[in-house]
N, CA, C and O atoms as a GROMACS GRO file, in nm:
protein
  628
    1MET      N    1  -0.509  -0.011  -0.622
    1MET     CA    2  -0.420   0.096  -0.587
    1MET      C    3  -0.334   0.060  -0.467
    1MET      O    4  -0.217   0.097  -0.460
    2ASP      N    5  -0.393  -0.012  -0.372
    2ASP     CA    6  -0.322  -0.050  -0.252
    2ASP      C    7  -0.198  -0.132  -0.285
    2ASP      O    8  -0.092  -0.111  -0.225
    3ILE      N    9  -0.209  -0.225  -0.378
    3ILE     CA   10  -0.097  -0.311  -0.414
    3ILE      C   11   0.013  -0.227  -0.477
    3ILE      O   12   0.131  -0.249  -0.449
    4VAL      N   13  -0.023  -0.134  -0.561
    4VAL     CA   14   0.076  -0.050  -0.629
    4VAL      C   15   0.150   0.037  -0.528
    4VAL      O   16   0.273   0.040  -0.528
    5THR      N   17   0.076   0.108  -0.443
    5THR     CA   18   0.143   0.198  -0.348
    5THR      C   19   0.223   0.120  -0.245
    5THR      O   20   0.331   0.164  -0.205
    6GLY      N   21   0.171   0.006  -0.201
    6GLY     CA   22   0.246  -0.076  -0.106
    6GLY      C   23   0.375  -0.128  -0.166
    6GLY      O   24   0.478  -0.130  -0.099
    7SER      N   25   0.371  -0.170  -0.291
    7SER     CA   26   0.491  -0.220  -0.358
    7SER      C   27   0.592  -0.109  -0.381
    7SER      O   28   0.712  -0.128  -0.360
    8LEU      N   29   0.545   0.008  -0.423
    8LEU     CA   30   0.636   0.121  -0.441
    8LEU      C   31   0.700   0.162  -0.310
    8LEU      O   32   0.819   0.193  -0.304
    9SER      N   33   0.619   0.162  -0.205
    9SER     CA   34   0.671   0.199  -0.073
    9SER      C   35   0.777   0.100  -0.027
    9SER      O   36   0.880   0.139   0.027
   10ASP      N   37   0.751  -0.029  -0.048
   10ASP     CA   38   0.851  -0.131  -0.012
   10ASP      C   39   0.976  -0.118  -0.098
   10ASP      O   40   1.087  -0.141  -0.050
   11GLY      N   41   0.958  -0.082  -0.225
   11GLY     CA   42   1.073  -0.063  -0.314
   11GLY      C   43   1.162   0.051  -0.266
   11GLY      O   44   1.285   0.039  -0.267
   12PHE      N   45   1.100   0.161  -0.225
   12PHE     CA   46   1.179   0.272  -0.172
   12PHE      C   47   1.242   0.234  -0.039
   12PHE      O   48   1.345   0.290   0.000
   13GLY      N   49   1.179   0.140   0.031
   13GLY     CA   50   1.233   0.094   0.158
   13GLY      C   51   1.368   0.027   0.145
   13GLY      O   52   1.444   0.023   0.242
   14THR      N   53   1.401  -0.025   0.026
   14THR     CA   54   1.532  -0.089   0.007
   14THR      C   55   1.645   0.014   0.010
   14THR      O   56   1.759  -0.023   0.036
   15PHE      N   57   1.615   0.141  -0.017
   15PHE     CA   58   1.717   0.246  -0.013
   15PHE      C   59   1.736   0.302   0.128
   15PHE      O   60   1.825   0.383   0.152
   16ILE      N   61   1.652   0.258   0.220
   16ILE     CA   62   1.648   0.318   0.353
   16ILE      C   63   1.714   0.224   0.453
   16ILE      O   64   1.721   0.104   0.431
   17ASP      N   65   1.763   0.281   0.563
   17ASP     CA   66   1.830   0.200   0.664
   17ASP      C   67   1.733   0.106   0.734
   17ASP      O   68   1.612   0.127   0.732
   18SER      N   69   1.787   0.001   0.794
   18SER     CA   70   1.704  -0.106   0.851
   18SER      C   71   1.623  -0.059   0.972
   18SER      O   72   1.510  -0.105   0.990
   19LYS      N   73   1.677   0.032   1.054
   19LYS     CA   74   1.602   0.079   1.171
   19LYS      C   75   1.476   0.154   1.127
   19LYS      O   76   1.368   0.136   1.185
   20HIS      N   77   1.491   0.235   1.025
   20HIS     CA   78   1.376   0.310   0.973
   20HIS      C   79   1.272   0.213   0.916
   20HIS      O   80   1.152   0.231   0.938
   21ASN      N   81   1.317   0.111   0.844
   21ASN     CA   82   1.225   0.013   0.786
   21ASN      C   83   1.152  -0.067   0.893
   21ASN      O   84   1.034  -0.097   0.878
   22GLU      N   85   1.222  -0.103   1.001
   22GLU     CA   86   1.158  -0.177   1.110
   22GLU      C   87   1.046  -0.095   1.172
   22GLU      O   88   0.938  -0.147   1.199
   23LYS      N   89   1.072   0.033   1.194
   23LYS     CA   90   0.970   0.121   1.251
   23LYS      C   91   0.852   0.137   1.155
   23LYS      O   92   0.736   0.139   1.198
   24ARG      N   93   0.880   0.149   1.025
   24ARG     CA   94   0.773   0.158   0.925
   24ARG      C   95   0.685   0.033   0.930
   24ARG      O   96   0.563   0.043   0.927
   25GLU      N   97   0.748  -0.084   0.939
   25GLU     CA   98   0.672  -0.210   0.945
   25GLU      C   99   0.586  -0.216   1.070
   25GLU      O  100   0.472  -0.262   1.064
   26GLN      N  101   0.638  -0.170   1.184
   26GLN     CA  102   0.559  -0.168   1.307
   26GLN      C  103   0.436  -0.078   1.291
   26GLN      O  104   0.326  -0.114   1.332
   27ILE      N  105   0.457   0.037   1.231
   27ILE     CA  106   0.346   0.130   1.210
   27ILE      C  107   0.242   0.068   1.117
   27ILE      O  108   0.122   0.078   1.144
   28ARG      N  109   0.286   0.005   1.010
   28ARG     CA  110   0.193  -0.056   0.914
   28ARG      C  111   0.119  -0.174   0.976
   28ARG      O  112   0.000  -0.193   0.948
   29ASN      N  113   0.186  -0.252   1.060
   29ASN     CA  114   0.121  -0.368   1.121
   29ASN      C  115   0.014  -0.328   1.221
   29ASN      O  116  -0.084  -0.400   1.238
   30VAL      N  117   0.031  -0.214   1.287
   30VAL     CA  118  -0.072  -0.165   1.379
   30VAL      C  119  -0.200  -0.135   1.303
   30VAL      O  120  -0.310  -0.163   1.352
   31GLY      N  121  -0.188  -0.079   1.185
   31GLY     CA  122  -0.305  -0.044   1.105
   31GLY      C  123  -0.374  -0.163   1.042
   31GLY      O  124  -0.493  -0.155   1.013
   32GLN      N  125  -0.303  -0.273   1.021
   32GLN     CA  126  -0.361  -0.390   0.954
   32GLN      C  127  -0.475  -0.452   1.033
   32GLN      O  128  -0.574  -0.495   0.973
   33GLY      N  129  -0.466  -0.458   1.164
   33GLY     CA  130  -0.566  -0.528   1.243
   33GLY      C  131  -0.694  -0.450   1.264
   33GLY      O  132  -0.798  -0.509   1.293
   34GLY      N  133  -0.690  -0.320   1.249
   34GLY     CA  134  -0.805  -0.237   1.280
   34GLY      C  135  -0.891  -0.206   1.160
   34GLY      O  136  -0.874  -0.262   1.052
   35GLY      N  137  -0.982  -0.116   1.183
   35GLY     CA  138  -1.071  -0.074   1.076
   35GLY      C  139  -1.011   0.038   0.994
   35GLY      O  140  -0.889   0.058   0.991
   36ALA      N  141  -1.098   0.110   0.927
   36ALA     CA  142  -1.054   0.216   0.836
   36ALA      C  143  -0.983   0.327   0.912
   36ALA      O  144  -0.885   0.382   0.862
   37GLY      N  145  -1.030   0.360   1.030
   37GLY     CA  146  -0.968   0.467   1.108
   37GLY      C  147  -0.825   0.434   1.146
   37GLY      O  148  -0.736   0.520   1.136
   38LYS      N  149  -0.802   0.310   1.190
   38LYS     CA  150  -0.666   0.270   1.227
   38LYS      C  151  -0.574   0.267   1.106
   38LYS      O  152  -0.455   0.300   1.117
   39GLN      N  153  -0.627   0.227   0.992
   39GLN     CA  154  -0.544   0.221   0.872
   39GLN      C  155  -0.506   0.361   0.824
   39GLN      O  156  -0.393   0.383   0.781
   40ILE      N  157  -0.598   0.454   0.832
   40ILE     CA  158  -0.566   0.591   0.794
   40ILE      C  159  -0.466   0.650   0.893
   40ILE      O  160  -0.372   0.720   0.853
   41MET      N  161  -0.486   0.623   1.022
   41MET     CA  162  -0.390   0.672   1.122
   41MET      C  163  -0.251   0.612   1.100
   41MET      O  164  -0.150   0.681   1.115
   42ALA      N  165  -0.246   0.485   1.064
   42ALA     CA  166  -0.116   0.422   1.035
   42ALA      C  167  -0.052   0.489   0.914
   42ALA      O  168   0.070   0.508   0.912
   43GLY      N  169  -0.131   0.524   0.815
   43GLY     CA  170  -0.079   0.595   0.698
   43GLY      C  171  -0.026   0.732   0.734
   43GLY      O  172   0.079   0.774   0.684
   44VAL      N  173  -0.099   0.804   0.819
   44VAL     CA  174  -0.056   0.937   0.862
   44VAL      C  175   0.073   0.927   0.945
   44VAL      O  176   0.165   1.006   0.928
   45LYS      N  177   0.077   0.827   1.035
   45LYS     CA  178   0.199   0.808   1.115
   45LYS      C  179   0.317   0.769   1.027
   45LYS      O  180   0.428   0.816   1.048
   46GLY      N  181   0.292   0.684   0.928
   46GLY     CA  182   0.399   0.647   0.834
   46GLY      C  183   0.447   0.768   0.756
   46GLY      O  184   0.567   0.780   0.730
   47PHE      N  185   0.356   0.856   0.719
   47PHE     CA  186   0.392   0.979   0.649
   47PHE      C  187   0.480   1.067   0.738
   47PHE      O  188   0.584   1.116   0.695
   48GLY      N  189   0.437   1.085   0.862
   48GLY     CA  190   0.515   1.167   0.957
   48GLY      C  191   0.652   1.107   0.984
   48GLY      O  192   0.752   1.178   0.992
   49HIS      N  193   0.655   0.975   0.998
   49HIS     CA  194   0.782   0.906   1.021
   49HIS      C  195   0.876   0.923   0.902
   49HIS      O  196   0.996   0.940   0.920
   50GLY      N  197   0.822   0.919   0.782
   50GLY     CA  198   0.903   0.938   0.662
   50GLY      C  199   0.958   1.080   0.651
   50GLY      O  200   1.074   1.100   0.616
   51ILE      N  201   0.873   1.178   0.681
   51ILE     CA  202   0.918   1.317   0.676
   51ILE      C  203   1.025   1.343   0.781
   51ILE      O  204   1.128   1.404   0.752
   52PHE      N  205   1.002   1.296   0.903
   52PHE     CA  206   1.100   1.314   1.010
   52PHE      C  207   1.230   1.242   0.977
   52PHE      O  208   1.338   1.296   0.997
   53GLY      N  209   1.218   1.120   0.925
   53GLY     CA  210   1.337   1.044   0.887
   53GLY      C  211   1.416   1.113   0.777
   53GLY      O  212   1.539   1.112   0.778
   54GLY      N  213   1.346   1.173   0.682
   54GLY     CA  214   1.413   1.245   0.574
   54GLY      C  215   1.486   1.368   0.624
   54GLY      O  216   1.595   1.400   0.577
   55LEU      N  217   1.425   1.439   0.721
   55LEU     CA  218   1.488   1.559   0.775
   55LEU      C  219   1.612   1.527   0.857
   55LEU      O  220   1.708   1.605   0.858
   56THR      N  221   1.611   1.415   0.926
   56THR     CA  222   1.723   1.381   1.015
   56THR      C  223   1.824   1.286   0.951
   56THR      O  224   1.929   1.261   1.010
   57SER      N  225   1.795   1.235   0.835
   57SER     CA  226   1.878   1.133   0.773
   57SER      C  227   2.020   1.182   0.743
   57SER      O  228   2.115   1.106   0.757
   58LEU      N  229   2.035   1.304   0.703
   58LEU     CA  230   2.166   1.358   0.666
   58LEU      C  231   2.258   1.373   0.788
   58LEU      O  232   2.379   1.386   0.773
   59VAL      N  233   2.200   1.371   0.908
   59VAL     CA  234   2.280   1.381   1.030
   59VAL      C  235   2.300   1.243   1.093
   59VAL      O  236   2.412   1.208   1.131
   60THR      N  237   2.192   1.165   1.103
   60THR     CA  238   2.201   1.038   1.175
   60THR      C  239   2.280   0.931   1.099
   60THR      O  240   2.354   0.855   1.161
   61GLN      N  241   2.266   0.923   0.970
   61GLN     CA  242   2.336   0.819   0.894
   61GLN      C  243   2.489   0.833   0.901
   61GLN      O  244   2.557   0.734   0.928
   62PRO      N  245   2.545   0.953   0.877
   62PRO     CA  246   2.691   0.965   0.890
   62PRO      C  247   2.740   0.936   1.032
   62PRO      O  248   2.846   0.876   1.050
   63TYR      N  249   2.663   0.978   1.132
   63TYR     CA  250   2.702   0.953   1.271
   63TYR      C  251   2.707   0.803   1.299
   63TYR      O  252   2.804   0.754   1.356
   64GLU      N  253   2.602   0.732   1.261
   64GLU     CA  254   2.600   0.587   1.284
   64GLU      C  255   2.708   0.515   1.204
   64GLU      O  256   2.768   0.420   1.252
   65GLY      N  257   2.733   0.561   1.081
   65GLY     CA  258   2.838   0.501   1.000
   65GLY      C  259   2.975   0.522   1.062
   65GLY      O  260   3.058   0.430   1.062
   66MET      N  261   3.001   0.642   1.113
   66MET     CA  262   3.130   0.670   1.175
   66MET      C  263   3.146   0.591   1.305
   66MET      O  264   3.256   0.545   1.337
   67LYS      N  265   3.038   0.575   1.378
   67LYS     CA  266   3.042   0.500   1.504
   67LYS      C  267   3.075   0.353   1.478
   67LYS      O  268   3.146   0.292   1.558
   68GLU      N  269   3.025   0.297   1.369
   68GLU     CA  270   3.045   0.155   1.339
   68GLU      C  271   3.173   0.127   1.261
   68GLU      O  272   3.242   0.028   1.289
   69GLU      N  273   3.207   0.213   1.162
   69GLU     CA  274   3.318   0.180   1.073
   69GLU      C  275   3.424   0.289   1.062
   69GLU      O  276   3.520   0.273   0.986
   70GLY      N  277   3.412   0.396   1.134
   70GLY     CA  278   3.514   0.501   1.129
   70GLY      C  279   3.492   0.595   1.012
   70GLY      O  280   3.379   0.629   0.977
   71GLY      N  281   3.605   0.638   0.949
   71GLY     CA  282   3.601   0.737   0.841
   71GLY      C  283   3.528   0.688   0.718
   71GLY      O  284   3.452   0.763   0.657
   72ILE      N  285   3.550   0.561   0.682
   72ILE     CA  286   3.480   0.504   0.565
   72ILE      C  287   3.330   0.497   0.592
   72ILE      O  288   3.248   0.522   0.504
   73GLY      N  289   3.295   0.461   0.715
   73GLY     CA  290   3.154   0.456   0.753
   73GLY      C  291   3.088   0.592   0.749
   73GLY      O  292   2.970   0.604   0.718
   74PHE      N  293   3.168   0.698   0.781
   74PHE     CA  294   3.113   0.834   0.774
   74PHE      C  295   3.077   0.870   0.630
   74PHE      O  296   2.970   0.925   0.603
   75VAL      N  297   3.168   0.837   0.536
   75VAL     CA  298   3.141   0.867   0.395
   75VAL      C  299   3.023   0.786   0.345
   75VAL      O  300   2.935   0.838   0.276
   76THR      N  301   3.020   0.657   0.380
   76THR     CA  302   2.907   0.572   0.342
   76THR      C  303   2.777   0.625   0.402
   76THR      O  304   2.674   0.629   0.335
   77GLY      N  305   2.783   0.666   0.528
   77GLY     CA  306   2.666   0.722   0.595
   77GLY      C  307   2.620   0.852   0.532
   77GLY      O  308   2.500   0.881   0.527
   78LEU      N  309   2.717   0.931   0.483
   78LEU     CA  310   2.681   1.055   0.415
   78LEU      C  311   2.604   1.027   0.287
   78LEU      O  312   2.507   1.097   0.255
   79ILE      N  313   2.647   0.926   0.214
   79ILE     CA  314   2.576   0.887   0.091
   79ILE      C  315   2.438   0.831   0.124
   79ILE      O  316   2.338   0.866   0.061
   80LYS      N  317   2.434   0.743   0.225
   80LYS     CA  318   2.304   0.686   0.267
   80LYS      C  319   2.212   0.797   0.318
   80LYS      O  320   2.091   0.793   0.293
   81GLY      N  321   2.267   0.894   0.387
   81GLY     CA  322   2.186   1.005   0.437
   81GLY      C  323   2.129   1.089   0.326
   81GLY      O  324   2.014   1.133   0.332
   82ALA      N  325   2.210   1.112   0.222
   82ALA     CA  326   2.162   1.190   0.107
   82ALA      C  327   2.049   1.117   0.035
   82ALA      O  328   1.949   1.178  -0.004
   83VAL      N  329   2.067   0.986   0.018
   83VAL     CA  330   1.961   0.907  -0.047
   83VAL      C  331   1.837   0.902   0.043
   83VAL      O  332   1.725   0.913  -0.006
   84GLY      N  333   1.858   0.885   0.174
   84GLY     CA  334   1.747   0.879   0.268
   84GLY      C  335   1.669   1.008   0.278
   84GLY      O  336   1.549   1.008   0.309
   85THR      N  337   1.737   1.121   0.253
   85THR     CA  338   1.670   1.250   0.257
   85THR      C  339   1.559   1.258   0.153
   85THR      O  340   1.459   1.327   0.173
   86VAL      N  341   1.577   1.187   0.043
   86VAL     CA  342   1.474   1.184  -0.062
   86VAL      C  343   1.384   1.063  -0.045
   86VAL      O  344   1.261   1.074  -0.055
   87ALA      N  345   1.444   0.946  -0.020
   87ALA     CA  346   1.368   0.821  -0.020
   87ALA      C  347   1.272   0.809   0.098
   87ALA      O  348   1.162   0.756   0.082
   88LYS      N  349   1.311   0.856   0.215
   88LYS     CA  350   1.224   0.841   0.333
   88LYS      C  351   1.094   0.922   0.321
   88LYS      O  352   0.988   0.867   0.349
   89PRO      N  353   1.099   1.048   0.280
   89PRO     CA  354   0.971   1.119   0.262
   89PRO      C  355   0.885   1.060   0.150
   89PRO      O  356   0.762   1.057   0.161
   90VAL      N  357   0.949   1.013   0.044
   90VAL     CA  358   0.872   0.951  -0.064
   90VAL      C  359   0.803   0.825  -0.013
   90VAL      O  360   0.686   0.802  -0.042
   91SER      N  361   0.875   0.743   0.064
   91SER     CA  362   0.811   0.622   0.118
   91SER      C  363   0.702   0.659   0.218
   91SER      O  364   0.604   0.587   0.231
   92GLY      N  365   0.719   0.772   0.290
   92GLY     CA  366   0.614   0.819   0.380
   92GLY      C  367   0.487   0.858   0.307
   92GLY      O  368   0.376   0.827   0.351
   93VAL      N  369   0.503   0.927   0.195
   93VAL     CA  370   0.387   0.965   0.113
   93VAL      C  371   0.318   0.839   0.060
   93VAL      O  372   0.195   0.831   0.058
   94LEU      N  373   0.398   0.742   0.017
   94LEU     CA  374   0.339   0.618  -0.034
   94LEU      C  375   0.272   0.537   0.078
   94LEU      O  376   0.172   0.471   0.054
   95ASP      N  377   0.328   0.542   0.199
   95ASP     CA  378   0.262   0.477   0.313
   95ASP      C  379   0.127   0.541   0.341
   95ASP      O  380   0.030   0.472   0.372
   96LEU      N  381   0.121   0.673   0.331
   96LEU     CA  382  -0.006   0.744   0.350
   96LEU      C  383  -0.108   0.702   0.245
   96LEU      O  384  -0.223   0.675   0.277
   97ALA      N  385  -0.065   0.697   0.120
   97ALA     CA  386  -0.156   0.655   0.012
   97ALA      C  387  -0.200   0.511   0.030
   97ALA      O  388  -0.315   0.477   0.004
   98SER      N  389  -0.108   0.426   0.073
   98SER     CA  390  -0.141   0.285   0.094
   98SER      C  391  -0.240   0.269   0.209
   98SER      O  392  -0.334   0.190   0.199
   99GLY      N  393  -0.221   0.344   0.317
   99GLY     CA  394  -0.315   0.338   0.430
   99GLY      C  395  -0.454   0.384   0.389
   99GLY      O  396  -0.554   0.324   0.429
  100ALA      N  397  -0.460   0.491   0.310
  100ALA     CA  398  -0.590   0.540   0.264
  100ALA      C  399  -0.656   0.439   0.170
  100ALA      O  400  -0.777   0.418   0.178
  101ALA      N  401  -0.578   0.378   0.083
  101ALA     CA  402  -0.634   0.278  -0.010
  101ALA      C  403  -0.683   0.156   0.066
  101ALA      O  404  -0.788   0.101   0.032
  102ASN      N  405  -0.610   0.112   0.168
  102ASN     CA  406  -0.655   0.000   0.250
  102ASN      C  407  -0.786   0.033   0.320
  102ASN      O  408  -0.877  -0.051   0.327
  103ALA      N  409  -0.797   0.154   0.371
  103ALA     CA  410  -0.920   0.195   0.440
  103ALA      C  411  -1.038   0.196   0.345
  103ALA      O  412  -1.146   0.149   0.380
  104VAL      N  413  -1.019   0.249   0.226
  104VAL     CA  414  -1.128   0.252   0.126
  104VAL      C  415  -1.167   0.110   0.087
  104VAL      O  416  -1.285   0.078   0.078
  105ARG      N  417  -1.066   0.024   0.064
  105ARG     CA  418  -1.094  -0.114   0.026
  105ARG      C  419  -1.175  -0.186   0.134
  105ARG      O  420  -1.275  -0.251   0.104
  106ASP      N  421  -1.131  -0.175   0.260
  106ASP     CA  422  -1.202  -0.245   0.367
  106ASP      C  423  -1.339  -0.187   0.394
  106ASP      O  424  -1.431  -0.260   0.431
  107THR      N  425  -1.354  -0.057   0.377
  107THR     CA  426  -1.485   0.005   0.397
  107THR      C  427  -1.583  -0.042   0.290
  107THR      O  428  -1.700  -0.068   0.319
  108SER      N  429  -1.535  -0.052   0.168
  108SER     CA  430  -1.625  -0.096   0.061
  108SER      C  431  -1.661  -0.243   0.076
  108SER      O  432  -1.771  -0.283   0.039
  109ARG      N  433  -1.572  -0.321   0.128
  109ARG     CA  434  -1.602  -0.463   0.151
  109ARG      C  435  -1.702  -0.480   0.263
  109ARG      O  436  -1.793  -0.563   0.253
  110SER      N  437  -1.687  -0.404   0.371
  110SER     CA  438  -1.775  -0.423   0.485
  110SER      C  439  -1.916  -0.371   0.458
  110SER      O  440  -2.012  -0.421   0.517
  111SER      N  441  -1.930  -0.272   0.370
  111SER     CA  442  -2.064  -0.218   0.345
  111SER      C  443  -2.147  -0.308   0.256
  111SER      O  444  -2.269  -0.293   0.250
  112SER      N  445  -2.084  -0.403   0.185
  112SER     CA  446  -2.160  -0.488   0.094
  112SER      C  447  -2.199  -0.621   0.157
  112SER      O  448  -2.234  -0.715   0.086
  113LYS      N  449  -2.193  -0.630   0.291
  113LYS     CA  450  -2.224  -0.757   0.358
  113LYS      C  451  -2.374  -0.788   0.357
  113LYS      O  452  -2.412  -0.905   0.354
  114SER      N  453  -2.458  -0.687   0.361
  114SER     CA  454  -2.602  -0.713   0.365
  114SER      C  455  -2.668  -0.655   0.241
  114SER      O  456  -2.635  -0.545   0.197
  115ASP      N  457  -2.760  -0.730   0.186
  115ASP     CA  458  -2.834  -0.684   0.070
  115ASP      C  459  -2.948  -0.593   0.116
  115ASP      O  460  -3.000  -0.611   0.226
  116PRO      N  461  -2.985  -0.499   0.036
  116PRO     CA  462  -3.097  -0.412   0.073
  116PRO      C  463  -3.228  -0.493   0.075
  116PRO      O  464  -3.238  -0.593   0.005
  117PRO      N  465  -3.325  -0.450   0.152
  117PRO     CA  466  -3.452  -0.523   0.157
  117PRO      C  467  -3.525  -0.515   0.024
  117PRO      O  468  -3.514  -0.417  -0.049
  118VAL      N  469  -3.601  -0.620  -0.005
  118VAL     CA  470  -3.679  -0.625  -0.128
  118VAL      C  471  -3.802  -0.535  -0.111
  118VAL      O  472  -3.877  -0.551  -0.015
  119VAL      N  473  -3.820  -0.442  -0.202
  119VAL     CA  474  -3.931  -0.348  -0.194
  119VAL      C  475  -4.053  -0.400  -0.269
  119VAL      O  476  -4.166  -0.383  -0.224
  120ARG      N  477  -4.029  -0.465  -0.384
  120ARG     CA  478  -4.139  -0.518  -0.463
  120ARG      C  479  -4.091  -0.646  -0.530
  120ARG      O  480  -3.971  -0.664  -0.552
  121PRO      N  481  -4.184  -0.735  -0.563
  121PRO     CA  482  -4.143  -0.859  -0.632
  121PRO      C  483  -4.093  -0.828  -0.773
  121PRO      O  484  -4.134  -0.727  -0.831
  122PRO      N  485  -4.006  -0.912  -0.828
  122PRO     CA  486  -3.954  -0.887  -0.962
  122PRO      C  487  -4.065  -0.889  -1.067
  122PRO      O  488  -4.165  -0.959  -1.052
  123ARG      N  489  -4.045  -0.813  -1.172
  123ARG     CA  490  -4.145  -0.804  -1.278
  123ARG      C  491  -4.150  -0.932  -1.360
  123ARG      O  492  -4.055  -1.011  -1.362
  124CYS      N  493  -4.260  -0.951  -1.425
  124CYS     CA  494  -4.276  -1.062  -1.518
  124CYS      C  495  -4.201  -1.022  -1.646
  124CYS      O  496  -4.238  -0.925  -1.712
  125CYS      N  497  -4.099  -1.096  -1.679
  125CYS     CA  498  -4.010  -1.054  -1.789
  125CYS      C  499  -4.040  -1.123  -1.921
  125CYS      O  500  -3.950  -1.132  -2.005
  126HIS      N  501  -4.158  -1.171  -1.943
  126HIS     CA  502  -4.190  -1.241  -2.067
  126HIS      C  503  -4.297  -1.163  -2.141
  126HIS      O  504  -4.413  -1.203  -2.146
  127GLY      N  505  -4.256  -1.051  -2.196
  127GLY     CA  506  -4.350  -0.968  -2.269
  127GLY      C  507  -4.361  -1.013  -2.414
  127GLY      O  508  -4.288  -1.103  -2.457
  128PRO      N  509  -4.451  -0.951  -2.489
  128PRO     CA  510  -4.468  -0.987  -2.630
  128PRO      C  511  -4.341  -0.955  -2.709
  128PRO      O  512  -4.284  -0.846  -2.696
  129GLY      N  513  -4.299  -1.049  -2.790
  129GLY     CA  514  -4.181  -1.032  -2.874
  129GLY      C  515  -4.050  -1.032  -2.796
  129GLY      O  516  -3.948  -0.990  -2.850
  130GLY      N  517  -4.051  -1.078  -2.670
  130GLY     CA  518  -3.930  -1.082  -2.589
  130GLY      C  519  -3.890  -0.948  -2.532
  130GLY      O  520  -3.782  -0.937  -2.474
  131LEU      N  521  -3.973  -0.846  -2.545
  131LEU     CA  522  -3.942  -0.714  -2.492
  131LEU      C  523  -3.976  -0.707  -2.344
  131LEU      O  524  -4.061  -0.782  -2.295
  132LEU      N  525  -3.909  -0.619  -2.275
  132LEU     CA  526  -3.934  -0.600  -2.133
  132LEU      C  527  -4.061  -0.519  -2.114
  132LEU      O  528  -4.068  -0.405  -2.159
  133PRO      N  529  -4.163  -0.576  -2.050
  133PRO     CA  530  -4.289  -0.502  -2.033
  133PRO      C  531  -4.278  -0.400  -1.921
  133PRO      O  532  -4.185  -0.405  -1.840
  134THR      N  533  -4.372  -0.308  -1.915
  134THR     CA  534  -4.376  -0.213  -1.803
  134THR      C  535  -4.410  -0.290  -1.676
  134THR      O  536  -4.472  -0.397  -1.682
  135TYR      N  537  -4.370  -0.236  -1.563
  135TYR     CA  538  -4.392  -0.306  -1.437
  135TYR      C  539  -4.540  -0.307  -1.401
  135TYR      O  540  -4.609  -0.205  -1.408
  136SER      N  541  -4.586  -0.426  -1.363
  136SER     CA  542  -4.723  -0.442  -1.316
  136SER      C  543  -4.717  -0.521  -1.186
  136SER      O  544  -4.670  -0.635  -1.184
  137SER      N  545  -4.765  -0.461  -1.080
  137SER     CA  546  -4.764  -0.526  -0.949
  137SER      C  547  -4.849  -0.653  -0.952
  137SER      O  548  -4.813  -0.754  -0.892
  138LYS      N  549  -4.963  -0.646  -1.022
  138LYS     CA  550  -5.053  -0.761  -1.032
  138LYS      C  551  -4.983  -0.879  -1.102
  138LYS      O  552  -4.989  -0.992  -1.054
  139ASN      N  553  -4.915  -0.853  -1.214
  139ASN     CA  554  -4.844  -0.959  -1.286
  139ASN      C  555  -4.727  -1.013  -1.206
  139ASN      O  556  -4.699  -1.133  -1.209
  140ALA      N  557  -4.657  -0.926  -1.134
  140ALA     CA  558  -4.543  -0.970  -1.055
  140ALA      C  559  -4.588  -1.064  -0.943
  140ALA      O  560  -4.524  -1.166  -0.919
  141HIS      N  561  -4.697  -1.030  -0.875
  141HIS     CA  562  -4.749  -1.118  -0.769
  141HIS      C  563  -4.801  -1.249  -0.827
  141HIS      O  564  -4.783  -1.355  -0.767
  142ALA      N  565  -4.865  -1.243  -0.943
  142ALA     CA  566  -4.915  -1.365  -1.007
  142ALA      C  567  -4.797  -1.455  -1.047
  142ALA      O  568  -4.804  -1.577  -1.028
  143GLN      N  569  -4.691  -1.396  -1.101
  143GLN     CA  570  -4.573  -1.474  -1.138
  143GLN      C  571  -4.511  -1.540  -1.015
  143GLN      O  572  -4.468  -1.655  -1.021
  144LYS      N  573  -4.507  -1.468  -0.904
  144LYS     CA  574  -4.452  -1.521  -0.780
  144LYS      C  575  -4.533  -1.643  -0.734
  144LYS      O  576  -4.475  -1.743  -0.691
  145GLU      N  577  -4.664  -1.634  -0.742
  145GLU     CA  578  -4.750  -1.746  -0.702
  145GLU      C  579  -4.733  -1.866  -0.796
  145GLU      O  580  -4.730  -1.981  -0.751
  146LEU      N  581  -4.721  -1.840  -0.926
  146LEU     CA  582  -4.701  -1.950  -1.021
  146LEU      C  583  -4.568  -2.022  -0.996
  146LEU      O  584  -4.560  -2.144  -1.007
  147TYR      N  585  -4.465  -1.946  -0.964
  147TYR     CA  586  -4.337  -2.010  -0.934
  147TYR      C  587  -4.344  -2.091  -0.805
  147TYR      O  588  -4.275  -2.192  -0.792
  148LYS      N  589  -4.426  -2.049  -0.710
  148LYS     CA  590  -4.446  -2.130  -0.589
  148LYS      C  591  -4.511  -2.263  -0.625
  148LYS      O  592  -4.475  -2.367  -0.570
  149LEU      N  593  -4.609  -2.260  -0.718
  149LEU     CA  594  -4.679  -2.383  -0.758
  149LEU      C  595  -4.585  -2.485  -0.825
  149LEU      O  596  -4.599  -2.605  -0.802
  150ASN      N  597  -4.489  -2.438  -0.906
  150ASN     CA  598  -4.402  -2.533  -0.975
  150ASN      C  599  -4.266  -2.548  -0.905
  150ASN      O  600  -4.166  -2.583  -0.969
  151ARG      N  601  -4.263  -2.521  -0.775
  151ARG     CA  602  -4.144  -2.538  -0.690
  151ARG      C  603  -4.025  -2.456  -0.740
  151ARG      O  604  -3.911  -2.504  -0.742
  152ASN      N  605  -4.052  -2.332  -0.781
  152ASN     CA  606  -3.949  -2.236  -0.824
  152ASN      C  607  -3.861  -2.286  -0.938
  152ASN      O  608  -3.739  -2.266  -0.937
  153LYS      N  609  -3.920  -2.350  -1.036
  153LYS     CA  610  -3.847  -2.389  -1.156
  153LYS      C  611  -3.855  -2.272  -1.253
  153LYS      O  612  -3.954  -2.256  -1.324
  154TYR      N  613  -3.750  -2.192  -1.255
  154TYR     CA  614  -3.754  -2.067  -1.333
  154TYR      C  615  -3.734  -2.089  -1.481
  154TYR      O  616  -3.760  -1.999  -1.561
  155ASP      N  617  -3.689  -2.207  -1.521
  155ASP     CA  618  -3.672  -2.231  -1.664
  155ASP      C  619  -3.804  -2.269  -1.732
  155ASP      O  620  -3.813  -2.269  -1.855
  156GLU      N  621  -3.906  -2.301  -1.653
  156GLU     CA  622  -4.037  -2.335  -1.707
  156GLU      C  623  -4.118  -2.208  -1.729
  156GLU      O  624  -4.132  -2.128  -1.637
  157LEU      N  625  -4.170  -2.190  -1.847
  157LEU     CA  626  -4.247  -2.070  -1.877
  157LEU      C  627  -4.394  -2.100  -1.881
  157LEU      O  628  -4.475  -2.009  -1.905
   0.00000   0.00000   0.00000
């Protein structure tokens, strides 16, 4: 899921102005180095940044366009602002989903580092007719001792 939401978010980023994208990347990079909490916070911040950018896009884009290129820049900025009004919040939602997916992925990876302790030795799996016999502690311990005698050669029956 992380790859999908990250790719979609980056795809929507192509419709957005470069300043907004730079800030999004800074927010995402802060979350990459930390644990699940930092990644979720980066997703929430990216969501907030997208919503704020969408609300202000219709004003800031025409202003910056007019400042740089005059009347043509104002019209271009108006179009970019209209697109940004939709694209920035969508990319914010996708940043939030991506941050949550990263946190889940890293949490699941970190929890599988240690195996649970062995409670009982494995059962003797050579029952009559190849069927799995019921568990017997006595047989399991005997099998463990026999494997010790033949230097743990498990293919020998």
